[in-house]
N, C-alpha and C positions, 0 to 999 in steps of 0.2 A: 312368252320369257325364255323361252333358251338365249333369245337374240340379244339380249340382258345380261347376259353370262358368258362370253365368249371362251376359246384357248386358242391361243397361238404358241408359236417357236420363236425365240429372241431372232434367229439368224441361222448358226451351224451346225449339222448333223454329221455323225462319222462319217470320213472318207475310208471307202473301203480297203483292205491290205492289200491288195493284187494292185490299188491304183497308186497308191504312195506308201513309202514308209514310214511308218506310224512311231517306229521307235527315235528314228532322224525326227523327227517333227517333234515330237515330246522334248526332246532335247533341244529343239531350235526355239522352241512356245511363243509362237504370235511372233515369228520373226518382221523385221521393218523395210529390210531389203528383200531382192527377191531371193530366190534358193530353191534352182528349179531341182536340183538332184534329186529332192525330196518323192518327185515322179516317178515310178517304176514301170511305166509304159513308157516305150520311144516316140518322140515326134511323130513323124507319118500316122501314127495309131492313138494319139495322144486327144486330141479333142472330141472324135469318136469313143473313147473311154469313158472320157470327163463327161458326155452326154447321157452315154448309159450309167451312170453311177448316179446323177441327177435323176433321171428315172427312177431309180431305185428309191431315192431319199425321197423324192413325191410321193412314192406309192406309199412309205413306210408313214408317212404321216398322216396320208388320207388311211391307210389300214389302221392308226390306232385311233382315229377321229378327231384328229386336230380341225377346228377350224379355219383358221387362217395360216398359211404354209408359206418357206420358201424353198428356194431351190438347192437350200441344205449350205449354200455357200462351196459345192465341193472343187467348183474349178478354183480354187483359192488357196494361196497356201498360208493365209493368215487372213483373219478381219480385214485390214487395211492394207496391205504391200503391194493388191494390183492395181487398185486407183491409184495410190500413193504414187507407186512408179510409174502409171501411164502419165503421166502430168509434163509439159515441157518445164524447164528451168528444173528439174533433177540430171544431176552432172551423172554422165554414163559411166565415166571413166574411176571415180574417184566414189567414195561413202564418208558419212562420218560418223562421230562415236558419239554415246551421252551415259549417264546413268539411269539406267531404265527406275519401274514401278517397285522393285525388289530389289535394288541396290547396286545392281550388277551392272557392267557396261556393257552396252551391246551396237550392233552397228546399224548405223539406221541412212536414209536416203540424205543429201549434201544438195543444198538449194543454190543452185551459182545463176541463176536467171531466174526471169518472170515467169512466174505459177501461173500457167494455161493449161486449159483441156484442148484439146488438137483436133479432138472426136470422141465417138462413144467408148465407153470403157466395157459396160452394165447392160449395155442395152440387147446384145443378143440373150444377156442370162435372162433377162426378161422376158423376151416373146419365147423361149426356150420354153419356161415356168408356165406361161400364159396357154402354151401351146399343147400344154400335157395335164393341163387338171381343170373343173373347173370351178373348184373353190375359189374364195378370195385367196387373195395374192401378197406379200412384201418380199420386197426387196430389200438389203441392206447397204448401206457407203458409210467408209470412216468420214467422220465429223471435222469441220474445219481444225477445231478448237484442237483433239487430238492428233493431228498430223502433228498440225503445227510442232505442239509438243514432242513428237517424235521424228522431227528434223533437225539438222544443222545448217544454221540460212549463214550463207557469206552474200546474199545480194540486198536483201530488203535492210536489213541492219535494225528492224524493230521486231518484236515476238507478234504484237498486235495486227501490224500491216501483213505480216505473212499469214497469220490466219486470217486475215479478210479476203486475201490474193486464195487462199485454198477455198473459202467460200463461194467465191464467185463460178469457180470451174465446179464445184459439187453443184450449186443451183444450178447452170446449164444441165447438169447431167441427170438433178431430181426431174427438172422440166418433160428430158427427154421419155428418163422411165415412164413417166405419168403418160405421157403419148403413144409407148409400147405397151400401156394395159396395166401400168400397176395399182392394185386397190391401195397400195403402202407402199410409203417410202421412208425407213426409217433410219437414222443419222447415229453413227455406234461412237459415242463419249467418253468412254472410259476414264480417260485425263483428266476430266469435271473434277470428281471426287478426289484425286490424287494432288491436283495441283488449283487446288482451290482459292488461294489467293490471285494467282493469273484467271482465272475463272471467273471470279466477281468482278474483274477489269474489265473485259471483252468478252466472255464466253457467250452468256445470250445475245450479242452483239453480231459473234460470227454466226452463231445458228441463226438467229433470222436472217442475215443477209443470205446464208445460203437456201433455207427456207421462204424465201421471198418469192411472192405471187404463185404461189403451190397451188397447182387447181384440184387436188386431192388429199387424202388425209396422211400427213404426216407426224413421224414418230423420234422421239429420242432417247434411244436407252446408255443405261450408264451402271458404274457395277465395279465391286471392288478388284477384279481379275477374275482369272480362270483359275477354277475349283482344284486343277492339276497344278497351279500353280502357288496358289493364293489358301495356305489354310488355316488361316486364322484371322477373321474377320468380327469386326467390330458390331454389336447391335444394336449400339445405342445413338446412329444414325448415319447420314452421310454428311462428310462437310460443306455438300454443296448440291443441295437439291432443290431447296424452297424458290430460291431464283428461277426456274426455268416455270415457275407460275407466269411470269412475264415474258416467256418465249414465243414463239411463233406456232411451235410444236402443239399437235393437238392431242398426243400422245405421250407417256413417260413412262420407262419402261425401268423397274430398281431390281435386283435379288433381294432377297427377304429369306428362305429358307435357311440355306447356310451358315449366315451370320446371326438368323433369330432375330431377324428385326422389328422394332418396334414400330408396329405401322401406323402408330399417331401419326408418325410422320408426315404422312400422306393427307393431315389434316394441309398442309402446305400448299396445296394442289389441288384447290376448288374446282378452277374451272376445267381438268383436266382428264382425259378419260386416263387410267394407271392401268399397266400392264404390272402384275405382282408378280416375284419367283415363287413359287411354292412347292419345284423340285428340289430337293440338296442334291448337286451335282458331284460335291463331294462324299457323297455316300453311295458306296458300290451296292447297296441293296437297293430293289425296286420297292417305291414306295406303295404300302398298301393304299388302294384307292381311298378307303375312310379315312389316314394319313392327309390326302391329298384335299377331302373333303373338310378337316377341321382347320386347315389352313386356309381355305378358302373363306370359312365361316370368321375367322379372325380378322381378312379383311375387308369382310361385309360387314363388318362391327364398326368401319371406320369409312368407307366408300360403298357407295347402293349400287345394284347390281347392274344398272345402267353405265354405269363409269367403269365398270372394271372386267379386264380382260385377264385370263390366268395363264400361265409361261412357267417353263422351268425357269432357273434363276441366269442363266446366261448360255450361250451358244453348249452343243451339245459335242463341238468337234472331238474333246479328245477322252470320248466314252465308247465301251466298248460299243459294236452295232446294237447288238443283242439286249444291255443296259439300257443305250438310249430309249430305242422304242418301246421297250419293258417302260420305263419311266412315263415317255407319252401314254400309252395307253392308259396308267393308271391316272395320268392325269383328265383324259378326256372319262376316265369312268367317273371319276372322282368330283369332276365339274357335274355330271349325270346326277348324282345323288342331290349335291346342291342344289340343282335346276329343280329338281321334284321338289325340293323344300318349300322355294319360293314363288313357287308356279301357284 
């Protein structure tokens, strides 16, 4: 029965203070363009340092007892900017500017040519993860809808066309990641929720194109934003979620703990495995395992154990490392309590 109630992380894990300037990282908060000044280690040693920090992230997840782990996104300045800026068609000299999800103007990639994947971006990351653990592994990519929302377009002249071009690039990377040994490939699509009108027009179309003919398990994560940035989150539900029942993704990942989400919304995803956030990343205190167990039980009132994976609400990038580790340990221990009840 333990296989029916797995634990996983959403994606990121805290980067060490010796690797990144965490205060600058917090000020920038998920940058869309490259911000290489956050790295504390000089370039000749940077790749080795990021490898070492990735091993730490892997080991922390294993020690905490997590079933499906990631590389912690240690090599990234944000969840999206590394992949998004590695594609051709992104202007190397200029950037654009948009109003972000919080109403602040932010710099973003400027699309001045055709979006194309010219080579692997995260394949080495996946290979490194696979070489350093025997557990199931997941790797994340920014989704095509979100990347299109996080860019200024001077080439396509149509936001749907831009999203579909991103989808083609993502699809090539998805296939390469599965070929390199991924168990799960996840698309991060937080902007589906904040741009619901556009998402209803072409969000699922872009996701399905990005995941077309995938040979392994695929997932889509959507959220209200990092807890470090967004404090007030609605309990009434996502503006865009039920539509993902028609997507090609096998798994849908949502946050639920911080907003106190009404989990009845999960009834709208009857064919999907759901990853439900049971760790509130806005709370600096580490949840007791019984608190986690109670949140899992509420999810099990709606979703059977065979379709439920329990996770943090979102990426843990902006937490202190000891807090993140403590929360993951409570996640595993709380899940263990509930596993014992359903056996």
